[in-house]
C-alpha positions in Angstrom: 142.7 62.8 129.4 140.0 65.5 128.7 142.2 68.0 130.5 145.2 67.2 128.3 142.9 67.5 125.2 141.7 70.9 126.4 145.3 72.0 126.9 146.2 70.8 123.4 143.2 72.7 122.0 144.4 75.8 123.8 147.8 75.4 122.2 146.3 75.1 118.8 144.4 78.3 119.4 147.7 80.2 120.2 149.3 79.4 116.8 149.6 82.4 114.4 150.4 82.3 110.8 153.8 84.0 110.0 153.9 87.1 108.0 154.3 86.5 104.2 157.6 87.5 102.6 157.8 89.1 99.2 155.4 91.3 97.3 151.7 90.6 97.6 151.4 90.7 93.9 153.7 87.7 93.4 151.9 84.5 92.6 154.1 82.5 95.1 153.2 84.9 97.9 149.5 84.6 97.1 149.9 80.8 97.1 151.5 81.0 100.6 148.7 83.2 101.8 146.1 80.7 100.4 147.9 77.9 102.1 148.0 79.7 105.4 144.3 80.4 105.1 143.7 76.6 104.5 145.8 75.7 107.5 143.9 78.3 109.6 140.6 76.9 108.5 141.7 73.3 109.3 143.1 74.4 112.7 139.8 76.0 113.5 137.9 72.8 112.6 140.4 70.6 114.5 140.1 72.9 117.5 136.3 72.5 117.6 136.5 68.8 117.1 139.2 68.4 119.8 137.1 70.4 122.3 134.0 68.4 121.5 135.9 65.1 122.0 137.3 66.4 125.3 133.8 67.1 126.5 132.7 63.5 125.5 135.7 62.0 127.4 134.9 64.1 130.5 131.3 62.9 130.4 132.3 59.3 129.9 134.7 59.6 132.8 131.9 61.0 135.0 129.7 58.1 134.0 132.5 55.6 134.8 133.1 57.1 138.2 129.3 57.0 139.0 129.1 53.4 137.9 132.1 52.4 140.1 130.6 54.2 143.1 127.2 52.6 142.6 128.9 49.2 142.2 130.9 49.6 145.4 127.7 50.6 147.3 125.9 47.5 146.0 128.8 45.2 146.7 129.1 46.6 150.3 125.4 45.9 150.8 125.9 42.3 149.8 129.1 41.7 151.7 127.7 43.1 155.0 
């Protein structure tokens, strides 16, 4: 799961805002630029959050695997 999240984070990082159409002095063009800036800021925050969560999932997976291994060892000691 953490691998898929990391891949999605990489895909988010590859997105580029399209070039604006029209003259930069037009109010609508400025609104589009502002919207793209907002989307870029949100994408950056989402990317950081997604990478952080992927790290947490990877750590939890490692803990789960360690617990399962320890439990199997303890069970084997009791069964023998």
